[in-house]
C-alpha positions in Angstrom: 39.1 34.8 27.5 37.0 31.3 28.0 35.1 30.0 25.2 31.3 31.0 25.5 29.3 27.6 26.1 27.2 27.7 22.8 30.6 28.4 20.9 32.2 25.6 18.7 35.6 24.6 20.1 38.3 24.7 17.9 38.8 20.7 17.7 35.1 20.9 16.6 35.8 23.5 13.8 38.6 21.2 12.6 36.9 18.2 12.7 33.8 19.6 10.8 36.7 20.8 8.4 38.2 17.7 7.8 34.5 16.0 7.4 33.7 18.6 4.7 37.1 18.1 3.0 36.4 14.3 3.0 32.9 14.6 1.7 34.5 16.8 -1.3 37.2 14.5 -2.1 34.5 11.5 -2.8 32.3 13.4 -4.8 31.5 16.9 -3.7 28.6 18.4 -1.7 26.3 15.9 -3.2 28.1 13.0 -1.3 27.7 15.0 1.9 24.1 15.6 1.2 23.9 12.0 0.6 25.4 10.8 3.9 23.5 13.4 5.9 20.3 12.3 4.2 20.6 8.7 2.9 18.2 7.7 0.3 15.2 5.7 2.0 14.7 2.1 1.1 11.1 2.1 -1.0 8.8 -0.9 -0.5 5.5 -1.1 -1.9 2.7 -3.1 -0.4 -0.2 -4.3 -2.3 -3.1 -5.6 -0.1 -5.6 -7.2 -2.2 -9.3 -6.8 -1.4 -10.5 -9.8 -3.5 -13.6 -9.6 -4.9 -14.0 -6.0 -5.3 -14.8 -3.6 -2.0 -17.8 -1.4 -2.0 -16.8 2.4 -2.5 -18.2 3.1 0.8 -15.2 2.7 2.3 -12.9 5.2 0.5 -15.7 7.5 -1.6 -18.5 7.5 1.3 -19.4 11.0 0.3 -20.8 9.6 -3.1 -23.6 7.9 -0.8 -24.5 10.4 1.6 -27.5 11.5 -0.3 -29.2 8.5 -0.9 -28.1 6.5 2.2 -26.9 3.6 0.0 -24.6 0.9 1.4 -25.7 2.1 4.7 -23.7 5.5 4.6 -25.0 8.5 6.9 -23.6 11.4 8.3 -22.9 9.5 11.3 -20.8 6.9 9.9 -18.7 9.0 7.8 -15.1 10.7 8.3 -14.0 14.0 6.4 -10.2 13.7 6.1 -9.9 16.9 3.9 -9.3 17.7 0.5 -12.5 15.9 -0.6 -11.8 12.8 1.0 -14.5 11.0 2.9 -14.2 7.4 4.5 -16.1 5.0 6.4 -15.6 6.1 9.9 -15.5 2.3 11.6 -12.8 1.2 8.8 -10.3 3.2 7.4 -11.7 6.3 9.3 -10.4 4.3 12.2 -6.8 3.8 11.2 -4.1 5.7 13.2 -3.7 9.6 12.4 -0.3 9.2 10.4 -2.1 7.1 8.0 -5.5 9.2 7.7 -2.7 12.2 7.4 -1.3 10.3 4.3 -4.3 8.7 2.6 -5.3 9.2 -0.7 -8.2 7.9 -3.1 -7.5 7.2 -6.7 -10.3 6.0 -9.1 -9.5 3.6 -12.1 -11.8 2.6 -15.1 -10.9 -0.5 -17.2 -14.3 -1.2 -18.6 -13.9 -4.9 -17.5 -17.0 -6.8 -15.7 -15.7 -10.3 -14.9 -13.7 -10.8 -11.6 -10.7 -12.6 -13.6 -10.6 -9.9 -16.6 -10.8 -7.1 -14.2 -8.2 -8.7 -11.9 -5.8 -9.1 -14.9 -6.8 -5.5 -15.9 -5.5 -4.1 -12.6 -2.3 -6.3 -11.8 -1.1 -7.0 -15.5 -0.4 -5.0 -18.6 -1.1 -7.7 -21.0 1.0 -10.7 -19.9 3.2 -8.6 -17.6 3.1 -8.2 -14.0 2.6 -5.2 -12.8 4.3 -6.0 -9.4 7.2 -7.3 -11.4 7.3 -4.0 -13.5 7.6 -2.1 -10.1 10.0 -4.2 -8.8 12.5 -4.0 -11.2 12.3 -0.3 -11.1 13.2 -0.3 -7.7 16.6 -0.7 -5.7 18.1 -3.8 -5.8 16.7 -6.5 -3.1 17.4 -9.6 -1.6 13.6 -10.3 -1.7 12.6 -8.2 -4.9 9.2 -9.4 -5.2 7.2 -11.7 -2.5 3.5 -13.1 -2.5 2.6 -14.1 0.9 0.3 -16.3 2.4 -1.6 -19.6 1.1 -4.0 -17.3 -0.9 -1.6 -16.3 -3.6 -2.9 -14.5 -6.6 -6.5 -14.3 -7.1 -8.0 -16.3 -10.0 -7.5 -14.6 -13.3 -4.0 -13.2 -12.5 -0.8 -15.4 -14.0 0.3 -17.5 -11.2 3.9 -17.3 -12.4 4.2 -14.5 -14.8 7.1 -13.6 -16.9 10.4 -12.3 -15.4 11.2 -8.6 -15.6 15.1 -7.9 -15.4 15.6 -11.3 -13.9 12.9 -11.0 -11.3 10.3 -13.2 -10.3 7.7 -13.5 -7.6 8.9 -15.5 -4.4 5.9 -17.3 -2.6 6.0 -16.7 1.2 3.7 -19.1 3.1 5.7 -19.8 6.3 7.5 -17.7 8.8 11.0 -19.8 8.3 10.9 -18.0 4.6 9.5 -14.7 5.9 12.3 -14.1 8.7 15.1 -14.9 6.2 18.0 -12.2 7.4 16.3 -10.8 10.4 17.6 -11.8 14.1 15.2 -14.0 16.2 14.2 -11.5 18.5 13.1 -9.2 15.7 10.9 -11.6 14.1 9.5 -12.7 17.8 8.8 -8.5 18.4 7.1 -8.7 15.0 4.9 -11.7 15.8 3.9 -10.2 19.2 3.1 -6.9 17.7 0.0 -8.9 15.7 -0.8 -11.7 18.1 0.8 -14.3 16.6 1.9 -17.1 18.8 5.4 -18.3 18.9 4.6 -21.7 18.0 2.8 -20.7 14.7 5.1 -21.6 11.4 2.5 -21.2 8.7 1.1 -17.8 7.3 -2.6 -19.0 7.1 -4.6 -16.1 8.6 -5.0 -12.5 8.7 -2.6 -11.7 11.9 -0.1 -13.9 10.4 -0.1 -12.4 7.3 0.7 -8.8 8.3 3.4 -10.2 10.9 4.9 -11.9 7.6 4.7 -8.7 5.4 6.4 -6.5 7.9 9.1 -9.1 8.4 9.7 -8.8 4.6 9.6 -5.0 4.7 12.2 -5.2 7.5 14.5 -7.7 5.4 14.6 -4.9 2.7 11.8 -6.5 0.1 10.8 -4.4 -2.8 7.4 -5.4 -3.6 5.1 -7.4 -1.2 1.5 -8.8 -2.3 -1.0 -10.4 0.0 -4.9 -10.9 0.2 -5.9 -10.2 3.8 -9.4 -11.4 3.9 -10.0 -14.8 5.5 -13.8 -14.6 5.5 -16.2 -16.1 3.1 -15.4 -17.7 -0.5 -11.6 -17.6 -0.8 -11.8 -16.7 -4.4 -13.6 -13.4 -3.9 -14.0 -12.6 -0.2 -15.4 -8.9 -1.2 -17.9 -10.2 -3.6 -20.9 -8.9 -1.9 -23.9 -9.2 -4.1 -27.2 -7.7 -2.8 -25.4 -6.2 -0.1 -26.9 -2.6 -0.7 -26.7 -1.4 2.7 -23.2 -2.6 3.3 -23.5 -4.8 6.1 -21.8 -7.6 4.4 -19.0 -5.7 3.2 -18.4 -4.0 6.6 -18.4 -7.2 8.3 -15.8 -8.3 6.2 -13.3 -5.5 6.4 -13.8 -5.3 10.3 -11.2 -8.1 11.4 -8.7 -6.5 8.7 -8.8 -3.0 10.3 -7.0 -3.6 13.9 -3.9 -5.4 12.3 -4.2 -2.8 9.2 -3.9 -0.1 12.2 -0.9 -1.9 13.9 0.6 -2.4 10.4 0.3 1.4 9.4 1.3 2.8 12.8 4.7 0.7 12.5 5.8 1.3 8.9 5.0 5.1 8.7 7.1 5.3 11.8 9.9 3.2 10.1 13.1 5.2 9.8 14.8 5.2 6.6 12.1 3.2 4.8 9.2 4.7 2.6 6.5 2.1 2.5 3.5 2.7 0.3 0.5 0.8 1.2 -2.2 0.1 -1.8 -5.6 -1.6 -0.7 -7.5 -2.2 -3.9 -9.4 -5.2 -5.4 -10.6 -5.5 -9.3 -13.5 -3.3 -9.1 -16.3 -1.4 -6.8 -19.8 -2.4 -6.4 -22.5 -0.9 -8.2 -26.2 -0.4 -7.1 -28.9 -1.6 -7.3 -27.5 -5.0 -6.2 -24.1 -4.3 -5.3 -22.7 -5.4 -8.8 -19.7 -5.3 -10.3 -18.2 -1.7 -11.4 -16.1 -1.6 -14.6 -13.5 0.1 -12.6 -12.8 0.9 -9.0 -11.2 3.3 -6.4 -7.9 2.3 -4.6 -6.5 3.4 -1.1 -2.9 4.7 -1.0 -1.2 5.3 2.3 2.5 6.5 2.3 4.8 9.4 4.2 4.8 11.3 0.8 1.1 10.7 -0.4 -1.1 14.0 0.5 -4.5 13.4 1.8 -7.3 13.8 -0.8 -9.0 12.2 -3.6 -8.6 12.0 -7.3 -12.3 11.8 -8.0 -15.5 10.9 -6.0 -17.5 7.5 -7.4 -20.8 8.3 -9.2 -23.9 7.7 -6.9 -24.4 4.3 -8.3 -20.8 3.4 -7.3 -19.6 3.8 -10.5 -15.8 5.2 -11.0 -16.0 8.9 -12.2 -16.5 9.3 -16.2 -13.1 10.8 -16.0 -11.0 8.0 -14.0 -8.2 7.0 -15.9 -7.0 3.6 -16.4 -5.4 1.4 -14.0 -1.6 2.1 -15.5 -2.0 5.8 -14.1 -2.7 4.3 -10.5 0.8 2.2 -11.0 2.5 5.5 -12.1 1.4 7.4 -9.2 2.6 4.5 -7.1 5.9 4.8 -8.7 5.9 8.5 -7.7 4.9 8.2 -4.0 7.9 5.7 -3.7 10.3 8.3 -5.3 11.2 6.0 -8.1 14.3 7.2 -9.5 14.6 7.7 -13.2 11.9 7.3 -15.7 8.6 5.7 -14.5 8.3 2.3 -16.3 4.4 3.4 -16.2 5.0 6.8 -17.7 3.4 10.1 -16.1 0.4 10.5 -13.8 -2.1 13.3 -13.3 -2.4 13.0 -9.4 0.5 15.7 -8.6 -1.9 17.1 -5.9 -1.6 13.9 -4.1 1.8 14.0 -3.5 4.0 16.0 -1.0 
């Protein structure tokens, strides 16, 4: 009697049995599961908004009642689970990013740029970037700092090594594309509109292209400043910008490349790319002054859209905002760091899938 078309053949059954027995021989069903669902390579991308962006971008509902920072019902987008973002910037990102975006407030108690930057990016003299890189799988580029802007002022330019890992500066495409085929690098450059003759990573489009190249070369942690507008030591230092016009103008040229980057990275198979957008603090009212903390935006495939708390009406982080260490612990969880997190536990399980 002929075998039905939808039934497995005897040869297929035998092959399946041999595959299963082979998997069992090399570690049992767990080994088979790992073969069928290989562990994704995690990468953390830190996009530093130097000077401290206003909370209008990721906690817009805090200002709806007062109209502060120019927030109105017409320029806010509700993403769900309490998250309201600026419609023209974060709200204009591709749908996959909006479906996996969280706002996480933090409070460090620092007023000056330098102290606040160190409070977010360091734990004492230790680099949070290197601590994270040391907790991730081995990589040919464990930690990279992209473009000529480097670290912001106040952060150790060459922090102590963690597990033998140090930060690597990437300021040209020759360094960024190591390990990639020429055609792959050219495709990346084309995606961001970087000309074939450009060699230096010294503008916003080139920065995103270099970051993607490093991710595809299996980098662990990548840090970059993305704003090339205004003062290079504090691009988002928007004092007296109570209506948010200056802040939005600084963010505007970043959004298109950020959209391309997130669309491509969230679709990248076998990777778990988590993107953090933050500065040293947010802005308070009146005067768009320095808050003693801020709100970070986190985007990644295992991030659940929502917020861990809205900013106060004056732009300050909520009273119960955790110190920056909790943000790093959340990032480690979103990256699915194996074993004990170097940053301890975090209180944001509702913002993970």
